C-alpha positions as CSV (number, residue, x, y, z in Angstrom):
1,X,-6.0,50.6,24.7
2,X,-4.8,47.2,23.9
3,X,-4.1,46.6,20.3
4,X,-4.6,43.2,18.9
5,X,-1.3,41.6,18.3
6,X,-1.1,40.3,14.8
7,X,1.1,37.3,14.5
8,X,2.1,35.3,11.5
9,X,-0.3,32.6,12.5
10,X,-3.3,34.9,12.8
11,X,-2.4,36.6,9.6
12,X,-2.0,33.3,7.8
13,X,-5.4,32.2,9.2
14,X,-7.0,35.4,7.8
15,X,-5.3,34.8,4.4
16,X,-6.4,31.2,4.3
17,X,-10.0,32.1,5.2
18,X,-10.1,34.9,2.6
19,X,-8.5,32.6,0.0
20,X,-11.0,29.8,0.8
21,X,-13.9,32.2,0.5
22,X,-12.6,33.5,-2.8
23,X,-12.2,30.0,-4.0
24,X,-15.8,29.2,-3.0
25,X,-17.0,32.3,-4.9
26,X,-14.9,31.4,-8.0
27,X,-16.1,27.8,-7.8
28,X,-19.8,28.7,-7.8
29,X,-19.2,31.2,-10.6
30,X,-17.5,28.4,-12.6
31,X,-20.4,26.1,-11.8
32,X,-23.0,28.7,-13.0
33,X,-21.0,29.2,-16.2
34,X,-20.8,25.5,-16.8
35,X,-24.5,25.0,-16.1
36,X,-25.4,27.9,-18.5
37,X,-23.2,26.4,-21.2
38,X,-24.7,23.0,-20.7
39,X,-28.3,24.4,-21.0
40,X,-27.4,26.4,-24.1
41,X,-26.1,23.2,-25.7
42,X,-29.2,21.2,-24.6
43,X,-31.5,23.8,-26.0
44,X,-29.6,23.8,-29.3
45,X,-29.7,20.0,-29.4
46,X,-33.5,20.0,-28.8
47,X,-33.9,22.5,-31.7
48,X,-31.8,20.3,-34.0
49,X,-33.7,17.1,-32.9
50,X,-37.0,18.9,-33.8
51,X,-35.6,19.9,-37.2
52,X,-34.6,16.3,-37.8
53,X,-38.0,15.1,-36.8
54,X,-39.6,17.6,-39.2
55,X,-37.3,16.5,-42.0
56,X,-38.1,12.8,-41.4
57,X,-41.8,13.6,-41.6
58,X,-41.3,15.5,-44.9
59,X,-39.1,12.6,-46.3
60,X,-41.7,10.0,-45.2
61,X,-44.5,11.9,-46.9
62,X,-42.5,12.4,-50.1
63,X,-41.5,8.7,-50.2
64,X,-45.1,7.7,-49.6
65,X,-46.1,9.9,-52.6
66,X,-43.5,8.2,-54.7
67,X,-44.9,4.8,-53.8
68,X,-48.4,6.0,-54.6
69,X,-47.1,7.3,-57.9
70,X,-46.1,3.8,-58.9
71,X,-42.5,3.4,-57.6
72,X,-41.8,0.3,-55.7
73,X,-40.0,0.3,-52.4
74,X,-37.1,-1.8,-53.9
75,X,-36.7,0.7,-56.7
76,X,-36.6,3.6,-54.3
77,X,-34.0,1.8,-52.2
78,X,-31.9,1.1,-55.2
79,X,-32.0,4.8,-56.1
80,X,-30.7,5.7,-52.6
81,X,-34.0,6.5,-50.9
82,X,-34.5,3.9,-48.1
83,X,-37.4,3.6,-45.8
84,X,-37.7,6.5,-43.4
85,X,-36.1,6.3,-40.0
86,X,-38.7,5.5,-37.5
87,X,-38.6,7.7,-34.4
88,X,-38.6,5.7,-31.2
89,X,-41.5,6.6,-29.1
90,X,-41.5,6.4,-25.4
91,X,-44.0,3.7,-24.4
92,X,-46.8,4.4,-22.1
93,X,-47.1,1.7,-19.5
94,X,-50.8,1.5,-20.2
95,X,-50.3,0.9,-24.0
96,X,-47.9,-1.4,-25.8
97,X,-47.2,-0.5,-29.4
98,X,-45.7,-3.7,-30.8
99,X,-47.4,-3.3,-34.2
100,X,-45.2,-3.6,-37.3
101,X,-44.5,-0.5,-39.4
102,X,-46.0,-0.3,-42.9
103,X,-43.9,0.6,-46.0
104,X,-44.4,4.3,-45.4
105,X,-42.6,4.2,-42.1
106,X,-45.6,4.8,-40.0
107,X,-47.0,2.5,-37.4
108,X,-49.8,0.4,-38.7
109,X,-53.1,1.3,-37.0
110,X,-55.6,-1.1,-35.7
111,X,-59.1,-0.6,-36.9
112,X,-62.6,-1.8,-35.8
113,X,-63.5,-2.0,-39.5
114,X,-63.4,-5.2,-41.4
115,X,-59.9,-6.5,-42.1
116,X,-58.2,-5.4,-45.3
117,X,-57.4,-7.9,-48.0
118,X,-53.7,-8.1,-48.5
119,X,-52.2,-9.3,-51.7
120,X,-49.5,-12.0,-51.4
121,X,-45.9,-10.8,-51.5
122,X,-44.5,-11.1,-55.0
123,X,-40.7,-11.2,-55.5
124,X,-39.3,-8.0,-57.0
125,X,-41.8,-5.7,-55.3
């Protein structure tokens, strides 16, 4: 029987091939780990963004109640309670929401009803 003669070059080729395969496996393992870490962080970020949105809603409601109780927007701002942060909404190509926000931080809604009478702005309010 003829035995295969192993030379340095065939041994080196085997080592290189095995090493490359090992590197490929390690690389895909590293990629899987990185993708999982990225997804975990994205999930955590989404949860925090939802908590912020909920807190903004509660703040806007509380500020609106303060305005309804007689506080002015200027007074609330001077006490450190500014208008709520308005969340940016993704625009639908079919609709364009370019309406101004009212003092409560919500988007003013159009209505088919008769227009509301608005008192002129008075300084200090």
